[in-house]
C-alpha positions in Angstrom: 0.1 0.2 -0.1 1.5 3.2 -1.1 1.5 6.2 1.2 -1.7 8.4 1.0 -1.6 11.5 -1.0 -3.8 14.5 -0.3 -6.2 13.7 -2.7 -6.9 10.4 -1.4 -9.4 9.3 1.3 -9.8 6.6 3.9 -13.2 5.1 4.3 -14.1 5.1 7.6 -17.3 3.8 9.6 -19.4 6.6 11.0 -23.2 7.1 11.9 -25.2 4.5 10.2 -23.2 4.2 7.2 -20.0 5.0 5.7 -18.4 8.7 5.2 -15.0 9.5 4.0 -12.1 11.7 5.6 -9.5 13.2 3.9 -5.9 12.8 4.9 -5.8 16.1 6.7 -8.2 14.6 9.0 -6.3 11.6 9.5 -3.3 11.4 12.0 0.2 11.1 10.7 0.9 8.3 13.1 -2.0 6.3 11.6 -0.8 6.8 7.9 2.4 5.5 9.0 1.3 2.7 10.7 -0.6 1.6 7.8 2.1 2.2 5.5 4.5 0.0 7.7 2.1 -3.0 7.4 3.6 -3.4 4.0 7.2 -3.9 5.0 6.0 -6.8 7.2 6.6 -10.4 6.3 3.5 -12.8 6.4 4.6 -14.2 9.6 4.7 -10.8 11.3 1.6 -10.1 9.9 0.2 -13.3 11.4 1.5 -12.4 14.5 -0.1 -8.9 14.3 -3.5 -10.5 13.5 -3.4 -12.4 16.7 -2.8 -9.4 18.7 -5.5 -7.4 17.0 -8.1 -9.9 16.7 -7.2 -12.4 19.3 -7.3 -15.6 17.4 -5.3 -16.7 14.3 -6.2 -15.5 10.8 -8.4 -17.5 8.8 -6.4 -20.6 7.1 -4.9 -19.8 3.5 -5.1 -16.0 4.2 -3.1 -14.3 1.7 -0.7 -11.4 2.4 -3.0 -8.5 1.2 -6.1 -10.0 3.0 -3.9 -9.5 6.4 -2.6 -6.2 5.3 -6.0 -4.7 4.8 -7.8 -6.3 7.8 -4.9 -4.9 10.0 -5.4 -1.5 8.2 -8.9 -1.5 9.2 -8.5 -2.5 12.6 -5.9 0.5 12.9 -8.4 2.7 11.4 -11.0 1.6 13.5 -9.1 1.9 16.8 -8.0 5.4 15.6 -10.8 6.9 14.1 -13.8 5.0 15.6 -15.9 1.9 14.6 -19.5 1.2 13.8 -22.1 3.4 15.4 -24.0 1.7 18.1 -27.3 1.8 15.9 -25.7 0.0 13.3 -24.1 -2.4 15.4 -27.7 -3.2 16.8 -29.1 -3.5 13.4 -26.3 -6.0 12.2 -27.0 -8.3 15.5 -30.7 -8.1 14.4 -30.0 -9.1 11.0 -27.8 -12.0 12.3 -30.6 -13.2 14.4 -33.0 -13.1 11.6 -30.6 -14.9 9.5 -30.6 -17.8 12.2 -34.3 -17.9 12.6 -35.3 -17.5 8.6 -32.4 -18.4 6.5 -30.9 -16.4 3.7 -34.5 -15.2 2.6 -34.4 -12.6 5.7 -31.4 -10.9 4.0 -32.9 -10.8 0.5 -35.6 -8.2 1.4 -35.6 -5.0 0.0 -33.4 -2.6 1.8 -35.2 0.0 3.8 -34.1 3.4 2.8 -34.9 6.5 5.3 -37.0 9.4 3.9 -34.6 12.0 2.9 -31.9 10.0 1.7 -30.5 11.1 -1.7 -29.3 8.5 -4.4 -27.2 9.7 -6.9 -26.0 7.8 -10.0 -24.2 9.0 -12.9 -25.4 7.8 -16.4 -23.7 8.5 -19.7 -22.4 11.5 -18.2 -25.2 13.1 -16.5 -25.6 12.9 -12.8 -29.2 11.7 -11.8 -30.4 12.6 -8.0 -33.3 11.1 -6.6 -34.7 11.8 -3.1 -36.4 9.1 -1.0 -39.8 10.1 0.2 -42.1 8.5 3.0 -43.9 7.0 0.2 -42.2 6.7 -3.1 -39.4 8.7 -4.5 -38.7 12.3 -6.3 -36.8 12.7 -9.3 -36.6 16.1 -11.2 -39.4 17.6 -9.1 -41.5 14.7 -9.8 -42.9 11.8 -7.7 -42.5 8.2 -8.6 -43.8 5.2 -7.1 -40.7 3.2 -7.6 -36.8 3.4 -8.5 -37.5 1.2 -11.5 -39.8 3.6 -13.2 -36.9 6.3 -12.5 -34.5 3.8 -14.0 -36.6 3.3 -17.0 -36.9 7.1 -17.6 -33.1 7.6 -17.3 -32.2 4.7 -19.4 -35.1 4.2 -21.8 -34.9 0.4 -21.1 -36.2 -1.7 -18.2 -33.8 -1.7 -15.4 -34.4 -3.1 -11.7 -34.3 0.2 -9.9 -32.5 -0.8 -6.8 -30.0 -2.5 -9.0 -29.6 0.8 -11.0 -28.9 2.7 -8.0 -26.6 0.5 -6.5 -28.8 -1.0 -3.6 -28.3 -4.8 -4.6 -26.1 -6.6 -7.0 -27.1 -7.8 -10.6 -27.2 -11.4 -11.0 -26.4 -13.4 -14.1 -28.2 -16.3 -15.6 -26.1 -18.4 -13.9 -26.7 -17.0 -10.3 -23.5 -15.4 -10.2 -23.2 -11.5 -9.2 -21.8 -9.0 -11.3 -21.7 -5.1 -11.0 
């Protein structure tokens, strides 16, 4: 991992979603610690993993996996982890998964009113605001994201897929984006 430049950002947990911080808001020590991970050998990385997570890394973990996991741990320790509300939601989702299987996680995502969805399509930025009942796009109300995606592209699209809320599936069941 090369040293971070002023133009780069770190992705850090915040509130109920992710936000970015520019390097100016990231302590120099953290940047140095993350850069130093690249110089460590695989055994040193495994040892650091045990220190950070209290257990050995998964079997067959490759070097970049260890570096990224340790970098995430350093960022979380320095900049903060997941918000309590998001932690509670993840625990609730894990319970639903245990009780109902994978179908519980395939349900449509819940998007809070006021959320803005932004998508670039053929060089044009499209902004959609989530309403209590429906969506607003270019000053008009729409009942579904699919209707908005169709208006933008001229073809049938899954609205949640078009706006990045779920992944597309190929005919063979594999995801692609």
